N, C-alpha and C positions, 0 to 999 in steps of 0.2 A: 731710500725710496723703494728698493726691492723688498724690504722687510715690512713695508706698510701692510697692515691687516693681518700679520702673522702672530702678533703678540710679543714679538721680540723687540726689546728696547735697546737703544744704543746710546752710549755717552762717550763723547770725545774728551779725553783728559789731557790737559796741557800743563804739566807741572813745570816749575822753575828748576833750579838746581837741587838735586837730591844727593846727599852724601852716600856714596857707594865706593867699592874698591875701584871702579872705573873712573869716577870723578876725583878720587884722591890724587890721581896722576896729573890732573889739570894744573897748569901753572898760571893760568889767567884768573882774574877775580871772579868769584861766584857769589854775587850779592844774594842775600836772603837764603843761603843754602840751608836745607832742612834735612832732618833724618828721614830714612826710608819709612820708619814707623809713623811719623807725623804725616808724611805725604800720603801713606796708605789710608790713614784715618780720614783725611780730607777727601780722598777719592771715593771711599765707601760712602761717606755722607752725601757727596754729590750724586752718586749713582742711586742711592735710596731716595733722594729728593727728586729724581727723574729729570735731572738737568740734561740738556742735549749737548752742550759744550761747557766745560769747566776749566778756566784758566786760573792758575794760582801760583804764587801769592799775588795779591792784587797790585801791590806797589811795583813789582817787577813787570807785571803785565802792562801796567800803564807806561812804564819807562820804555818798554819795547815798542809799544804803539806810538809813543811820542818820537822815538828815534826814527820812525818812518818819515817824519816831517823835517828832520835835520839834514843838512847837506852831507854828502858822502864823506867829505874831508873831516867832519866832526865825528861821525860814527866809526869810520875806519881808522 
């Protein structure tokens, strides 16, 4: 809101799991893990398209949203 009218555009990027040295240490499952290069290409495409919010990959995004409806005992 503070940038309105300034010509500055903002895109909120919400990637799933990206394979990096930090995530290599994870012992939990990382569904749909992607390379940093692939994630970067997707982010650049979303920024160029002028998206305000970009969540990806779509399947993981849907699963996370659906988990909000599941009982805590199922999710945890």
